[in-house]
C-alpha positions as CSV (number, residue, x, y, z in Angstrom):
1,X,-41.7,30.0,23.1
2,X,-41.4,26.3,22.9
3,X,-42.0,26.6,19.1
4,X,-39.2,28.7,18.6
5,X,-36.6,26.2,20.3
6,X,-38.2,23.6,17.9
7,X,-37.3,25.8,15.1
8,X,-34.0,26.8,16.1
9,X,-33.5,23.0,16.9
10,X,-34.6,22.2,13.4
11,X,-33.1,24.8,11.7
12,X,-29.7,23.8,13.2
13,X,-29.6,20.7,12.5
14,X,-30.2,21.5,8.9
15,X,-26.8,23.8,8.9
16,X,-25.0,21.0,11.1
17,X,-22.5,19.4,9.0
18,X,-22.9,15.8,8.8
19,X,-21.1,12.6,7.6
20,X,-19.0,9.8,7.7
21,X,-15.4,8.9,7.9
22,X,-14.2,5.4,6.4
23,X,-10.3,4.1,7.0
24,X,-9.1,1.0,6.6
25,X,-5.4,0.3,7.1
26,X,-3.5,-2.1,8.9
27,X,-5.2,-1.9,12.2
28,X,-8.7,-2.9,9.9
29,X,-11.5,-0.9,9.0
30,X,-12.6,2.4,11.5
31,X,-16.0,4.0,11.4
32,X,-16.7,7.3,12.4
33,X,-19.6,9.2,12.5
34,X,-18.6,12.5,11.9
35,X,-21.3,16.2,13.7
36,X,-19.7,19.1,12.9
37,X,-16.6,19.1,15.0
38,X,-17.7,16.0,17.4
39,X,-16.1,12.8,15.7
40,X,-18.1,9.1,17.4
41,X,-16.7,6.0,16.2
42,X,-19.2,3.5,15.6
43,X,-16.8,0.5,14.5
44,X,-15.1,-0.9,15.9
45,X,-15.7,-0.3,19.5
46,X,-12.9,1.3,22.3
47,X,-9.5,-0.2,22.5
48,X,-7.7,-0.1,24.9
49,X,-4.3,2.0,24.7
50,X,-1.2,-0.2,23.9
51,X,1.7,0.9,25.6
52,X,4.8,1.2,23.0
53,X,8.4,0.8,24.4
54,X,10.6,3.8,24.8
55,X,13.3,3.4,22.1
56,X,16.6,2.4,23.3
57,X,20.0,3.7,22.1
58,X,21.3,1.2,19.1
59,X,17.9,0.6,18.8
60,X,16.9,0.1,14.9
61,X,12.7,0.2,15.4
62,X,11.0,3.2,14.3
63,X,9.6,5.1,17.1
64,X,5.4,4.9,17.5
65,X,4.1,8.2,18.3
66,X,-0.1,7.0,19.1
67,X,-2.9,8.6,17.6
68,X,-1.1,11.3,15.8
69,X,-1.7,12.8,11.9
70,X,2.5,12.4,11.5
71,X,1.9,8.0,12.4
72,X,3.2,6.5,9.7
73,X,0.3,5.2,6.9
74,X,0.3,1.5,7.0
75,X,-1.8,-0.8,4.4
76,X,-4.1,-3.8,5.3
77,X,-4.8,-6.6,3.6
78,X,-6.2,-6.3,-0.3
79,X,-8.2,-9.5,-0.1
80,X,-9.9,-8.3,3.3
81,X,-10.2,-4.5,1.5
82,X,-12.1,-5.7,-2.0
83,X,-15.8,-6.9,0.8
84,X,-15.6,-3.5,1.8
85,X,-15.0,-1.8,-1.4
86,X,-18.2,-3.4,-3.3
87,X,-20.4,-1.9,-0.3
88,X,-19.0,1.7,-0.9
89,X,-19.2,1.7,-4.1
90,X,-22.9,0.0,-4.3
91,X,-23.3,3.5,-1.8
92,X,-22.1,6.1,-4.1
93,X,-23.6,4.9,-7.1
94,X,-26.6,5.3,-5.3
95,X,-26.3,9.2,-4.3
96,X,-23.3,10.1,-6.4
97,X,-23.4,14.2,-6.5
98,X,-25.5,14.6,-4.2
99,X,-22.8,13.9,-2.0
100,X,-19.4,15.6,-0.7
101,X,-16.3,14.0,-0.2
102,X,-14.3,16.0,2.0
103,X,-10.8,13.7,1.8
104,X,-10.3,10.7,-0.6
105,X,-6.9,8.9,0.5
106,X,-5.5,5.7,-1.1
107,X,-2.2,4.8,-0.9
108,X,-1.6,0.7,-2.6
109,X,1.8,-0.7,-2.0
110,X,2.8,-3.0,-4.2
111,X,4.8,-6.2,-3.0
112,X,7.5,-8.1,-4.9
113,X,11.0,-9.9,-4.6
114,X,10.8,-9.5,-8.4
115,X,11.6,-6.4,-9.7
116,X,10.8,-6.9,-13.1
117,X,7.2,-8.4,-11.9
118,X,6.6,-5.0,-9.3
119,X,7.6,-2.7,-11.9
120,X,4.6,-4.3,-14.5
121,X,2.2,-4.7,-11.4
122,X,3.5,-0.3,-11.0
123,X,2.6,0.2,-14.3
124,X,-0.9,-1.2,-14.4
125,X,-1.4,0.1,-11.6
126,X,-0.8,3.5,-12.2
127,X,-3.2,3.1,-16.1
128,X,-5.5,2.4,-13.3
129,X,-5.5,5.3,-11.0
130,X,-5.0,7.4,-14.3
131,X,-8.4,5.8,-15.7
132,X,-10.0,6.2,-12.2
133,X,-9.1,9.3,-11.0
134,X,-11.7,11.1,-14.0
135,X,-14.3,9.0,-13.3
136,X,-14.4,10.1,-9.4
137,X,-14.0,13.9,-10.8
138,X,-16.9,13.6,-12.9
139,X,-19.4,11.8,-10.8
140,X,-17.9,12.9,-7.0
141,X,-17.7,17.0,-5.4
142,X,-14.1,15.9,-4.3
143,X,-12.0,18.4,-2.7
144,X,-9.0,16.8,-1.4
145,X,-7.6,14.1,-2.7
146,X,-4.8,12.1,-3.0
147,X,-4.3,8.6,-4.5
148,X,-0.5,6.5,-4.5
149,X,0.7,4.2,-5.8
150,X,4.1,2.8,-3.8
151,X,6.6,-0.8,-4.5
152,X,7.6,-2.6,-1.4
153,X,10.1,-5.0,-1.7
154,X,10.5,-6.6,1.5
155,X,6.6,-7.2,2.3
156,X,5.5,-10.3,1.1
157,X,1.7,-9.3,0.2
158,X,0.5,-6.4,-1.3
159,X,-1.3,-3.9,0.9
160,X,-3.5,-0.9,0.9
161,X,-4.5,2.2,2.9
162,X,-7.9,4.0,2.0
163,X,-9.9,6.6,3.7
164,X,-12.4,8.8,3.2
165,X,-14.8,11.6,4.8
166,X,-17.9,12.3,3.4
167,X,-21.1,15.2,4.8
168,X,-24.5,14.4,3.6
169,X,-27.8,16.0,5.1
170,X,-28.9,14.1,7.9
171,X,-32.3,12.7,6.0
172,X,-30.2,10.8,2.9
173,X,-27.4,10.1,6.1
174,X,-30.3,8.2,8.1
175,X,-31.6,6.6,4.7
176,X,-28.5,5.7,3.2
177,X,-27.5,4.2,7.1
178,X,-30.3,1.8,7.1
179,X,-29.9,0.5,4.0
180,X,-26.4,0.4,3.8
181,X,-25.7,0.3,7.4
182,X,-26.3,-3.9,7.9
183,X,-24.0,-4.4,5.2
184,X,-21.0,-3.0,6.0
185,X,-21.4,-4.1,10.0
186,X,-21.9,-7.6,8.6
187,X,-18.7,-7.3,6.8
188,X,-16.9,-5.6,9.5
189,X,-17.3,-8.3,12.0
190,X,-16.0,-10.9,9.1
191,X,-12.9,-9.1,8.8
192,X,-12.3,-8.9,13.1
193,X,-13.3,-12.6,13.5
194,X,-11.3,-14.4,10.4
195,X,-8.5,-11.8,12.2
196,X,-8.9,-13.7,15.6
197,X,-9.7,-16.9,13.7
198,X,-13.6,-16.9,14.4
199,X,-16.5,-17.4,12.0
200,X,-19.2,-15.1,11.6
201,X,-22.7,-17.2,11.2
């Protein structure tokens, strides 16, 4: 009877969709492990929920609803994001079409007060996206993809919002976590320490 239970557990793990959800926005990097309908946050740790002020009459600020999909997607620093792209690209090149990309969202917000310079940068960014998308489709199986380029004349720094939900088998996932987990963790901690003014040893 025991071997039947063990067999059922093995079969259950084999068919259970496993994956990783990685997101980068104004709050910094977020990494979650997906096991079926369950999502476990790997980085960062649990945060205390911040109480948002109730919008008063005559207040021009936008009301914020925390933890909802309706939240405005605010990007984070592109400079902090570049090291994460290098790790992510190395990871994806190792597994290529063995990986299933359930969702890929990228929103690049170009900043600048000069309309001419911003228009030139916008054209270059759109051209780069146009050349990148066919390569992504050739290398990976992507179910839902949304890549946008926008302009913001108010912001001083160019920002980016990125999210990728990936699924893979359990065995391959464990190998990848062992190979790339440490690299990603160091990059995440470095960003966190720099935001707090600390230094990673």
